[in-house]
N, C-alpha and C positions, 0 to 999 in steps of 0.2 A: 429686568434689563440689567446688562452686565455693564460694571463699572470698568473704568479706563484699564484698574489693576489688573482683574480677570479678564480682559480682552488680551493684554499683555501677556498674562499666563497662558492664555489658549493659544495664542499666536506661537509662544516658544515651544509649547508643548506639539505642535503641528509642525515646527520645524525641525524639533528633535525627531520626532517620528519619521518625516521624511528623510533626513540624514541616515537614519538607521536602517530603512527601507534601501536606499542608496549603497549602502554598506553590505547589505545582505546580497545584493545584484553583482557584487564585486567579483566573486567566485564564479558564476555563470557566465560573465563577460570575459573572464580570463579563458574559460574554456572554450566559448565560441570563438573568441579571436586566433587563440592558439590551432585551432582547428582548421584556420584558414591559411596557416605558414608553412614553410618548409620545415624541413626536420632541424635544421641547424637553429633557426630562427626559435621553434615551438621548443626546444630544450632549454631555452632562458626562461620561459614560464614567465613573460613579462605581458603587461597590459597595453604596450605600444602596438599601433597598426602595423600591419605585416609589410616588409618590405618589398616583398615578392608574394603575390595572392597566388596559392595554390588548391582554391577550393574545388574545383572539378578533379583535379587530380588526386586529392586526399580522399574526398568522398568517393571516388570510382574504386581507388585501392583498397578501401575499407568495403566497399561492396562485393568487391571479388574474391573476399576471403571467407565467404559461407554466412555472411550476415543474415541474409534471406531465410535461411536453413535456421539459424538460430532464432530470429524471430517466430517463426513457426512453433518451434521447441517452447520458446518463452511464452507463447498464448495457449497452448497445451495444457504446460503445469500452473500458469497463473489463473487462467479462466476455469479450469477444472477445480482447484483449490479454492478460490472465492466462493463459486456455486457450492459447494460442499460445506464452507465456513457459514455462509448465510443460510442455507437450509436448517444445519444441524444446530445452529447458535439459535435462529428464531423458533424453532421447535422446542428446544431444551428451556428458553427463557419463558417461554408461555406457561409450560407445564409448572416450572419451578416458582413462578410469580404469582400465577393464579391459585395453586394450592395451598401457599402461604403456612406451612406446617413447619414443624421443628426439625424435621428431617429436610426438608428443601432448603430452610435456612442456614443448616449446615451444608448441603452441598454447594449452595451460592457462594458460601464462605470458602469453599475448598476450590472454587473455580476462580475467585478473586486473587486468591495464595498465587494461584497461577499466572496472574500479571506481573509479579514480582520475582517468581522463581526462574533463574535462567535454565534453558534445556539443556541437557546433557547428549551433547552428538556424537559421543564415541559409543556409548551404550545402545544408543537408539541406530548408530548406523550397524553395530553387530548383530543387533536384533533383526533388522531389514536383510541384512545381508543372509543372517539363517534361515529368513521365510522367502529368500529370493524374491527382494522387492526393491534392487537397485534399479529402478526404473521410473519413467513419468509418474506412474501410480504410487511408488512408494515414496516420492519425492513431495508427491501432492499431499499422501496421507499426513507425512511428517509435519508440512506445511500449515495443514487445517488444524491438526492437534495441536500446533503452537500459537494458533490465532483465535481459538476457541474461547478460551478465557474472555479476551476483548470482545468479541462477538455477543457473548452472554450478558456480560455486565451491560454493553451500551441496550441490547434489547429489553433488559429487565427495565433500564430507567424509563425506557419508551413506552412498555407496558404499563408503568405507575400513570401514566397520563391517561389511559383508555378506560372509562369507567366500565365495571363488570356488569352494569346494566345494561350494555350493549351484547354482551355474551347472552344474557337471560332473554332479551327480547329476541335474539337470531334464534336461539332454542326454540322458543315459542313458536318460532315462524317454521320451526321443522327442520332447521339445520343440525346436521350431523357435527361429531367432532371436526373432522378434517374438512369441512364445508365451512364450519365455524371459523377454523383459523385461516384456510388458504383465500376465502372470498371474504372475509369481513376484517379480522385481526390484522393479518399479514398486508391487506390495503391499506390499512391504516397507519402502518408501520413504514409507509414508502421513504418518508425522509431520512429515517435510521437505517434503511437498507440501502439507499443510496451513500450516505456517510460511510457506513461498514465496508462497502463495495470499494471506495475509492480509498480508505485507509488500507485494507487489506490489498489491494491491488496494488499502490504505491510499494507497500512493504514485500509482497510477494516478486514482483517484478524486478525489484532492486536486488532482490535476495543473492547473496554470494555464498555464505557460510554453509547453506546447507546443501544447495545444488552441487557445489564443488565436490561433495562427498558421493552423491547419488547418480550425478549425471557427469561423471568426470573424464568422457571420452568426447573426441572432437565433433563428433557425429551426434550426440547429445548434448552438447553445448547450449546453453540458453544465453541472451543477449549479452548479460554482464561477465559472462566467462569468456566472451572472445577477445576481451582485451589482452589474455594471455598470446593472441598472435601476434602482438605487436612487440613482444619483449623477447629478449635472446640472451645468452650469458654474457655477452660482452657489449651490447649497446640497445637501444630501446628509441622505437619509433615516434616520438612524443607527439609529432603532429598526427599521426593516425589514432595514437590514443585517445587525444582529445576529442578526435572527430568520432570515435568508435564511444565516447561518454556522452557525445550530443545525440547521437542515433539511439542510444540505449533510452536518454531522458525524455527524448520528443515525445513519446506515446503516452508517458505518466504527466506531462505538461499539458497536453491536449485533453486528458479524461479530466484532468482537476479543474480548468478555467470551464469546461463545459458543464461542470456540475458543482461548482463551488457556493452556490445559493444553498443546493440541497444539505450541503456539508452542514453548513452553520444551522439552518432548520433540525436537520438531526441530532447536532450537538447540545441544543436546547430544550430537545424533547425529554419530558418528565423532569424538569429541572425545578420546577413550581411545586410539583404535587409530589407527596410522599406514599 
């Protein structure tokens, strides 16, 4: 049973955590409220309610600037990149973790280093330009390579919690290598797959630095790049900028809330087994 002192401490911690949560919501509230205002009010970037509600006008104006086409481009780049990241990360992690040799350990260390070394966009851009890969495929390839270390690291942690006895039992039942992986091991790593999907989906969907180099024409713009449509040399339509940010963020928020339980399950996978 908790003593009165411990109860008070617990209440204080709860209130502190609640206050921090509200603080984290302030930027989001500012974005949403300013997306409802006119140009003059939105330029003040305050948290006050709009004096004049321009919800329909703002969202209609943004939708007429090619957001639907940019949404299609974002889906192509993001889904292709995430699919390749999940597939290659899972395959590489399975081989590296199960072989457990000195060579595989060195390769794992090499990939872990990739988590902390920043990518060099200019040499990458020059290489892709030389290979004529300034396309959706080129952008997806760069984004896949940038996120592979994270995927391999997470999958190796998940594989540590799956006993090798399962591999041996499946092989004795007649499973080949590919059947063992896709029908047995990969199914057991579903929580980690969902976790990696969400993390990479959010990262790539919101990517600005890579796509601006490889998809730098209005026809190839992804959603984050459409923000350029509302800036000019002498003025900026901040009400439309905030509206565009809401539209860009909405798919990520929906995907996250639909799979948040799987994310927590995947992040703790392999945490208690070495």
